[in-house]
Rosetta silent file (secondary structure, phi, psi, omega in degrees, C-alpha in Angstrom):
SEQUENCE: MDIMETIKEQVENNPILLYMKGSPNQPQCGFSARTVQALMACGERFAYVDVLSNPDVRANLPKYANWPTFPQLWVNGELIGGCDIVTEMAESGELETLIKEAAAANPA
SCORE:     score description
SCORE:     0.000 S_00000001
   1 L     0.000  143.088 -177.790    7.859   39.418  -41.012 S_00000001
   2 L   -70.577  142.494 -179.645    4.387   38.586  -39.699 S_00000001
   3 H   -57.891  -34.599  177.103    3.988   39.190  -35.944 S_00000001
   4 H   -63.929  -38.446  174.550    3.014   35.709  -35.291 S_00000001
   5 H   -66.095  -36.691  175.974    6.204   34.478  -36.878 S_00000001
   6 H   -63.670  -42.246  176.657    8.183   37.009  -34.872 S_00000001
   7 H   -62.168  -46.731 -177.963    6.583   35.693  -31.643 S_00000001
   8 H   -62.002  -39.487  178.819    7.280   32.099  -32.647 S_00000001
   9 H   -68.032  -35.499  175.326   10.910   32.945  -33.369 S_00000001
  10 H   -64.775  -45.113 -178.052   11.243   34.734  -29.951 S_00000001
  11 H   -65.985  -48.616 -174.517    9.750   31.722  -28.170 S_00000001
  12 H   -77.125  -25.885 -176.583   11.952   29.149  -30.001 S_00000001
  13 H   -95.237    0.867 -178.744   15.166   31.049  -29.939 S_00000001
  14 L  -126.491  104.524 -177.284   15.185   32.058  -26.203 S_00000001
  15 L   -52.179  -37.247 -179.306   15.321   29.121  -23.786 S_00000001
  16 E  -128.250  111.771 -177.127   13.987   31.315  -20.911 S_00000001
  17 E  -128.007  126.101  176.918   11.686   34.077  -22.128 S_00000001
  18 E  -119.422  125.770  171.338    9.426   36.385  -20.195 S_00000001
  19 E   -95.056  119.764 -171.480    6.907   38.501  -21.867 S_00000001
  20 E  -146.943  167.750  173.663    6.211   41.283  -19.346 S_00000001
  21 L   -89.245  109.066 -173.602    5.144   44.874  -18.707 S_00000001
  22 E    99.116 -157.713  177.686    8.292   46.954  -18.436 S_00000001
  23 L  -124.631  165.098 -179.668   11.813   45.572  -17.973 S_00000001
  24 L   -53.982  -39.091 -176.173   13.379   43.354  -15.224 S_00000001
  25 L   -77.610  -28.066 -175.678   14.973   46.581  -13.764 S_00000001
  26 L  -140.233   72.901  175.087   11.761   48.668  -14.101 S_00000001
  27 E   -63.375  142.222 -177.533    8.618   46.449  -14.093 S_00000001
  28 L  -104.839   10.154  171.809    5.479   48.330  -14.846 S_00000001
  29 L  -157.909  150.068 -175.758    3.097   46.164  -12.999 S_00000001
  30 H   -54.534  -44.065 -173.550    3.068   44.179   -9.774 S_00000001
  31 H   -63.152  -44.255  174.419    2.467   40.887  -11.457 S_00000001
  32 H   -60.815  -36.341  178.222    5.547   41.396  -13.674 S_00000001
  33 H   -67.433  -37.000  174.859    7.582   42.481  -10.719 S_00000001
  34 H   -68.875  -31.324 -177.613    6.746   39.422   -8.763 S_00000001
  35 H   -75.599  -39.401  178.428    7.462   37.176  -11.667 S_00000001
  36 H   -61.328  -49.086  177.509   10.769   38.883  -12.323 S_00000001
  37 H   -54.523  -44.381 -179.616   11.733   38.413   -8.618 S_00000001
  38 H   -65.471  -43.138  178.439   11.000   34.742   -8.770 S_00000001
  39 H   -57.261  -59.489 -174.449   12.961   34.412  -12.053 S_00000001
  40 H   -57.009  -31.977  175.737   16.005   36.434  -10.765 S_00000001
  41 L   -63.031  -21.021  179.347   16.079   34.291   -7.623 S_00000001
  42 L   -78.614  -14.318  173.124   16.967   31.318   -9.752 S_00000001
  43 L    80.761   12.747 -172.175   20.268   32.957  -10.757 S_00000001
  44 L  -117.716  153.471  177.828   20.056   32.334  -14.479 S_00000001
  45 L   -76.338  152.407  171.994   20.007   34.824  -17.379 S_00000001
  46 L  -150.366  155.497 -177.716   16.760   35.137  -19.268 S_00000001
  47 E   -89.082  156.580  175.109   15.380   37.108  -22.224 S_00000001
  48 E  -145.530  160.229  176.928   12.403   39.423  -21.894 S_00000001
  49 E  -134.602  124.187 -177.855   10.092   41.341  -24.240 S_00000001
  50 E   -86.891  110.476  179.145    8.394   44.534  -22.898 S_00000001
  51 L   -70.099  -23.579  175.222    4.796   44.251  -24.280 S_00000001
  52 L   -60.967  -39.278  179.536    4.237   47.910  -23.495 S_00000001
  53 L   -96.982    9.041  175.737    6.760   48.971  -26.069 S_00000001
  54 L  -133.555   73.323 -170.632    5.752   46.257  -28.483 S_00000001
  55 H   -63.501  -31.136  173.548    2.015   46.706  -28.999 S_00000001
  56 H   -59.884  -41.728  176.779    1.857   44.216  -31.822 S_00000001
  57 H   -66.976  -40.831 -174.054    3.258   41.492  -29.600 S_00000001
  58 H   -68.588  -34.775  170.977    0.993   42.602  -26.782 S_00000001
  59 H   -68.651  -36.793 -171.374   -2.105   42.310  -29.151 S_00000001
  60 H  -103.456  -24.715  179.395   -1.222   38.966  -30.650 S_00000001
  61 H   -52.745  -44.722  176.499    0.669   37.040  -28.022 S_00000001
  62 H   -53.127  -37.186 -174.093   -2.612   36.104  -26.196 S_00000001
  63 H   -74.114  -43.393 -175.503   -3.907   34.535  -29.469 S_00000001
  64 H   -63.529  -46.630 -173.813   -0.548   32.738  -30.044 S_00000001
  65 H   -85.221  -14.633 -170.186   -0.314   31.402  -26.477 S_00000001
  66 L    54.531   43.859  174.821   -4.010   30.892  -25.831 S_00000001
  67 L  -142.324  121.384 -161.705   -3.346   32.737  -22.577 S_00000001
  68 L   -82.192  -18.309 -170.386   -5.046   36.106  -22.063 S_00000001
  69 L  -115.221  166.831  167.896   -2.682   37.890  -19.485 S_00000001
  70 L  -118.645  151.488    3.618    0.793   39.142  -18.867 S_00000001
  71 L   -75.570  168.257  170.088    3.386   38.312  -17.789 S_00000001
  72 E  -132.252  124.040  176.022    3.983   35.030  -19.558 S_00000001
  73 E   -96.971  129.607  169.995    6.970   32.808  -18.869 S_00000001
  74 E  -117.427  136.192  175.965    8.169   30.476  -21.649 S_00000001
  75 E  -127.228  124.497  179.970   10.866   27.743  -21.119 S_00000001
  76 L    48.499   45.167  176.215   12.194   25.769  -23.982 S_00000001
  77 L    81.222   -0.914 -178.263    9.346   26.848  -26.244 S_00000001
  78 E  -113.296  127.305  175.381    6.612   25.940  -23.748 S_00000001
  79 E   -65.675  117.180  175.373    4.326   28.295  -21.989 S_00000001
  80 E   -81.381  -44.408  177.079    4.755   27.851  -18.237 S_00000001
  81 E   149.498 -163.202  178.455    2.264   30.402  -17.096 S_00000001
  82 L  -106.987 -159.660 -171.306    1.775   33.707  -15.447 S_00000001
  83 H   -54.064  -54.768 -170.539    2.509   35.283  -12.160 S_00000001
  84 H   -57.662  -48.307 -174.515    0.405   32.983   -9.901 S_00000001
  85 H   -68.054  -47.389 -179.963    1.844   29.748  -11.499 S_00000001
  86 H   -61.374  -38.416  177.598    5.512   31.073  -11.502 S_00000001
  87 H   -71.024  -35.943  173.770    5.227   32.192   -7.906 S_00000001
  88 H   -61.271  -45.873  175.110    3.782   28.844   -6.790 S_00000001
  89 H   -58.408  -40.401  179.841    6.614   27.041   -8.648 S_00000001
  90 H   -65.119  -36.793 -177.641    9.187   29.305   -7.023 S_00000001
  91 H   -68.939  -35.175 -178.843    7.763   28.475   -3.577 S_00000001
  92 H   -81.503  -16.088 -179.369    7.858   24.765   -4.253 S_00000001
  93 L    95.610   -7.960 -179.945   11.318   24.830   -5.702 S_00000001
  94 H   -63.705  -34.801 -175.133   10.091   23.628   -9.119 S_00000001
  95 H   -60.626  -52.954 -174.915   10.881   26.912  -10.819 S_00000001
  96 H   -54.443  -43.084  176.738   14.565   26.920   -9.935 S_00000001
  97 H   -62.433  -50.010 -175.481   14.965   23.262  -11.160 S_00000001
  98 H   -60.508  -46.277 -179.564   13.143   24.048  -14.470 S_00000001
  99 H   -71.525  -36.999  174.350   15.254   27.205  -15.029 S_00000001
 100 H   -64.688  -38.308 -179.637   18.598   25.697  -14.127 S_00000001
 101 H   -67.640  -41.327  179.043   17.947   22.752  -16.483 S_00000001
 102 H   -64.999  -44.268  179.387   16.971   25.074  -19.330 S_00000001
 103 H   -62.868  -39.272  178.093   20.033   27.201  -18.766 S_00000001
 104 H   -65.614  -39.967 -176.376   22.293   24.191  -18.532 S_00000001
 105 H   -71.155  -19.564 -174.001   20.892   22.705  -21.718 S_00000001
 106 L  -134.526   71.185  178.755   21.361   26.050  -23.610 S_00000001
 107 L   -70.273  145.464 -175.676   24.624   27.682  -22.554 S_00000001
 108 L   -57.503    0.000    0.000   25.059   31.180  -23.763 S_00000001
């Protein structure tokens, strides 16, 4: 399967998806760590892709998303943003609302 199709499938099939460096238990950069903390504080399950162990995804996701950096949070197929945006949304309460709504609409 073409890598762009793989990314499209990941984005479409995971209501809450984080492309990050490392894993939620072992983030490999500070931006990924802060984003994971904000997401975990919402209390819902989310999928993730470690771009360090998936070099094809790491190379092509910026083109797919038109967003150059990692991490990238996707909710319901839409790019929400990176660390700064996620952190700001967490502080305002917007992130929890968004995540809870996505989780409720897509029960596991």
